[in-house]
C-alpha positions in Angstrom: 63.1 114.4 124.9 62.8 117.1 122.2 64.4 116.8 118.8 67.0 119.6 118.7 69.0 118.9 115.6 67.7 118.1 112.1 70.2 115.9 110.2 70.5 114.9 106.5 72.6 111.9 105.6 74.4 112.2 102.2 75.8 108.9 101.1 74.3 105.5 102.1 77.2 103.1 101.7 78.0 100.9 104.7 79.3 103.9 106.8 76.5 106.2 105.8 73.9 103.6 106.7 75.6 103.0 110.1 75.6 106.7 110.8 71.9 107.0 109.7 70.9 104.2 112.1 72.8 105.8 115.0 71.2 109.2 114.3 67.8 107.5 114.5 68.7 106.0 117.8 70.1 109.1 119.4 67.8 111.4 121.5 68.0 115.0 120.3 68.7 114.2 116.7 66.1 113.9 113.9 66.9 112.4 110.6 65.0 114.5 108.1 66.5 113.5 104.7 68.9 111.2 102.9 70.6 111.2 99.5 72.6 108.6 97.4 73.4 108.5 93.7 72.9 104.7 93.6 69.8 104.0 91.5 68.9 101.0 93.6 68.6 103.3 96.7 67.3 106.6 95.3 63.5 106.8 95.3 63.1 104.3 98.0 62.0 104.8 101.6 65.0 105.3 103.9 63.7 102.7 106.3 63.7 100.1 103.5 67.2 101.0 102.4 68.4 100.7 106.0 66.7 97.3 106.4 64.7 98.4 109.4 61.6 96.5 108.5 59.5 99.7 108.8 59.0 102.9 106.8 60.4 106.2 107.9 58.5 108.3 105.4 61.8 109.8 104.3 62.5 109.3 100.6 66.1 108.8 99.5 66.9 111.4 96.9 69.4 111.1 94.1 70.3 114.8 94.5 71.6 115.9 97.9 70.4 119.5 97.2 66.9 118.3 96.9 67.2 116.3 100.2 68.4 119.5 101.9 65.6 121.6 100.4 63.0 119.1 101.6 64.5 118.3 105.0 65.7 121.8 106.0 68.5 120.4 108.2 70.9 122.2 110.5 73.7 119.7 109.7 74.5 117.3 106.9 76.7 114.2 107.3 78.6 113.5 104.1 79.8 109.9 103.8 80.4 109.6 100.1 84.0 109.5 98.8 87.6 109.8 100.0 88.6 112.3 97.3 88.5 116.0 98.3 88.3 117.0 94.7 85.2 114.9 94.2 83.4 115.9 97.4 84.3 119.6 97.5 81.4 120.8 95.2 78.9 119.1 97.5 80.4 120.5 100.7 80.6 124.0 99.2 76.9 123.8 98.1 75.9 122.7 101.6 77.9 125.5 103.2 76.3 128.1 100.9 72.9 126.9 102.0 73.9 127.6 105.6 74.2 123.9 106.5 76.9 122.7 108.9 78.8 119.7 107.7 80.5 116.6 109.2 82.2 114.4 106.7 84.2 111.2 106.6 86.2 112.4 103.6 89.7 111.3 104.5 91.5 113.9 102.4 89.8 116.6 104.4 91.0 115.3 107.8 94.0 117.7 107.8 95.6 120.0 105.2 98.5 118.5 103.2 100.5 120.6 100.8 98.6 119.2 97.8 95.2 120.4 99.2 96.0 123.7 100.9 94.1 125.7 98.3 90.9 123.6 98.7 91.1 123.9 102.4 91.3 127.7 102.2 88.4 127.8 99.8 86.1 125.7 102.0 87.3 127.6 105.2 86.5 131.0 103.7 83.1 129.9 102.5 82.2 128.4 105.9 83.4 131.5 107.8 81.3 133.7 105.5 78.1 131.7 106.2 79.1 131.2 109.9 78.9 127.4 109.7 81.4 124.7 110.7 82.8 121.9 108.6 84.6 119.0 110.2 86.1 115.8 108.8 86.3 112.9 111.3 86.6 109.2 111.5 88.7 106.5 113.1 91.6 106.6 110.7 92.3 109.4 109.9 90.7 111.4 112.6 91.5 109.5 115.8 93.6 106.3 116.1 96.7 107.4 114.2 96.7 111.1 114.8 94.4 112.6 117.5 95.0 109.9 120.1 98.8 110.1 119.8 98.5 113.9 120.1 96.3 113.6 123.2 99.0 111.3 124.8 101.7 114.0 124.3 99.8 116.2 126.8 101.6 114.1 129.4 105.1 114.9 128.1 107.4 117.8 128.7 109.4 116.7 125.6 108.5 114.7 122.5 111.3 113.3 120.3 109.5 110.9 118.1 106.1 109.2 117.7 105.5 105.8 116.2 102.0 104.4 115.5 101.1 101.0 114.3 97.6 99.9 113.4 97.0 96.2 112.5 93.5 95.3 111.1 92.4 91.8 110.3 90.1 92.1 107.3 88.6 88.7 107.6 85.4 89.9 109.1 85.3 93.4 107.5 83.0 94.5 104.6 83.8 93.4 101.0 84.2 97.0 99.8 87.1 97.5 102.3 88.7 94.3 101.2 88.5 95.4 97.6 89.9 98.8 98.5 93.2 97.3 99.6 93.4 94.8 96.8 92.4 91.6 98.6 92.0 88.8 96.1 94.1 90.3 93.3 97.2 88.6 92.0 100.5 90.4 92.3 100.5 91.7 88.7 96.9 93.1 89.2 97.9 94.6 92.5 100.9 96.5 90.9 98.7 97.8 88.1 96.0 98.9 90.6 98.6 100.5 92.8 100.1 102.5 89.8 96.6 103.7 88.9 96.0 104.8 92.5 93.1 102.4 93.0 94.6 100.4 95.8 95.6 102.3 98.9 94.4 103.6 102.2 93.9 107.4 102.2 94.8 109.1 105.4 98.3 108.4 106.5 99.7 111.6 104.9 96.8 113.6 106.5 97.6 112.0 109.9 101.3 112.9 109.6 100.6 116.5 108.8 98.0 116.8 111.6 100.5 115.5 114.2 103.3 117.7 112.8 101.2 120.8 112.8 99.9 120.3 116.3 103.4 119.8 117.7 105.0 122.7 115.7 107.2 120.4 113.7 108.3 121.8 110.3 108.8 118.7 108.1 111.5 118.3 105.6 109.5 115.6 103.8 107.0 112.9 104.2 107.5 109.6 102.4 104.8 107.0 101.8 105.2 103.4 100.7 102.8 100.6 100.0 103.4 96.9 99.6 101.1 93.9 99.3 100.5 91.3 102.0 100.2 87.9 100.5 98.1 84.9 101.6 100.3 82.1 103.1 97.5 79.6 102.3 94.0 79.6 100.9 91.9 82.0 102.9 88.1 81.9 103.0 86.0 84.9 104.2 82.3 85.5 104.1 82.5 87.5 100.9 85.8 86.5 99.3 88.1 83.5 98.8 91.8 84.3 98.5 94.1 81.6 97.1 97.5 81.1 98.5 100.0 83.6 97.0 97.4 86.1 96.1 97.1 89.5 97.7 95.4 89.6 101.1 95.7 93.3 101.7 98.3 96.0 102.2 101.1 97.2 104.4 101.3 100.9 104.1 103.9 103.2 105.8 104.5 106.9 106.2 107.7 108.4 107.4 108.1 112.1 108.3 111.5 113.8 108.7 112.6 116.9 110.5 116.1 118.4 110.2 117.1 115.2 108.5 115.9 112.9 111.3 113.0 110.5 111.4 110.5 111.8 113.9 107.2 110.2 112.9 106.4 106.6 111.8 102.9 105.6 110.8 102.4 101.9 109.9 99.1 100.5 108.7 98.7 96.8 108.1 95.3 95.8 106.7 95.0 92.3 105.4 93.0 89.1 105.8 94.5 86.9 108.5 96.5 89.7 110.2 97.8 88.4 113.5 97.4 90.3 116.8 95.1 93.1 115.6 95.9 96.2 117.6 96.5 99.9 117.8 99.9 100.6 119.2 101.3 104.1 120.0 104.8 104.8 121.2 105.8 108.3 122.2 109.5 108.7 122.7 109.4 111.5 125.1 109.7 112.6 128.7 108.1 110.6 130.1 107.9 107.8 127.4 104.5 106.5 126.7 103.6 103.0 125.3 99.9 102.4 124.7 98.3 99.3 123.1 94.6 98.8 122.3 94.3 95.0 122.1 92.2 94.0 119.2 92.3 97.5 117.7 89.5 99.9 117.3 86.6 98.5 115.2 86.6 100.8 112.3 83.0 100.8 111.0 81.1 100.9 114.3 83.6 103.5 115.7 83.4 105.7 112.6 79.6 106.0 112.9 80.0 106.7 116.6 82.6 109.4 116.3 80.6 111.2 113.6 77.5 111.3 115.8 79.4 112.0 119.0 81.2 115.0 117.3 77.9 116.8 116.6 77.7 118.7 120.0 81.4 119.7 119.6 80.7 120.9 116.1 78.4 123.6 117.4 80.7 124.4 120.3 83.5 125.2 117.8 84.0 128.4 115.8 82.8 128.7 112.2 85.2 127.5 109.5 86.8 124.3 108.3 88.0 122.4 111.3 90.2 119.3 112.1 89.6 117.0 115.0 92.4 118.7 117.0 90.6 122.1 116.7 87.2 121.1 118.2 86.6 120.5 121.9 87.4 117.0 123.1 84.8 114.6 121.6 83.2 112.2 124.1 80.1 109.9 124.1 77.1 111.9 122.8 75.4 114.0 125.5 72.0 115.6 125.0 72.7 118.4 127.4 76.0 119.3 125.7 74.2 119.5 122.4 71.5 121.7 123.8 74.0 124.0 125.5 76.1 124.3 122.3 73.1 125.1 120.1 71.9 127.7 122.6 75.3 129.4 122.7 75.6 129.3 118.9 72.3 131.3 118.5 73.8 134.2 120.6 
């Protein structure tokens, strides 16, 4: 089966590495470059960095632009940071080089009032070069926004949507535990929260994606974060959490329309969380109540949705896109990719 699509991976953290491995295993895709600013990764063979036990003859570059020049990709996957301000220069540089982009940057999942100007700037640049830019992932990008929206297709009326995602961090990577403050004492947590260090990024983006798709003009969106605390000493593979210390977060977003609560998003991510699940309740006609027992596994599913979205990226129009604006993403299909690339050339 021919290699149709040349791919460069920018960012080789846990998610970036998972994406790179999946690209290597997916017929029709060819991984032609990789970049990471980490000095322990830059300069090494990508196969070594990925722990494959074999060389790929692809050198990890410290500079993404150099990786793109050498690899001549059609698309770049950017899995670096959550901050739109930090990732925007790289995305604009890739776009100006005529490279399509799929990114896991959470703040690019859907435009919020604070990021409207940056969205317009990237969209104009992408349209000018006739390339597509898409932010995707499990949350935001699917579990707490796209999936609820898909369920509303069954309704003739939607009054309110509630989404709850419960994640047990016990078996998740250390960096994710640190991101939500696991292991901190309460004073440290409050300080980190005030500094903006501890939080999940994406609830506001999910709220605005849902509201935009349903034509809801919001009065306001409120977000709150509180710590979850360990009821007893908790031992995980990477971290020991003493009783009374922070084990994670409980984060909530509430959206109001005409003074009424119409959207509730609740994310609980902490070590020892009971009954992990994704639960969606649509108060509509007819009402819909959906639970994914165990919840969607974030790391594996994020890599999957990034790779699975590639055929849809090329079937979509140029510009900056959200997941609700691309054709429905399904398991990667070689024929879909071939057809989309052929149509894009016309």
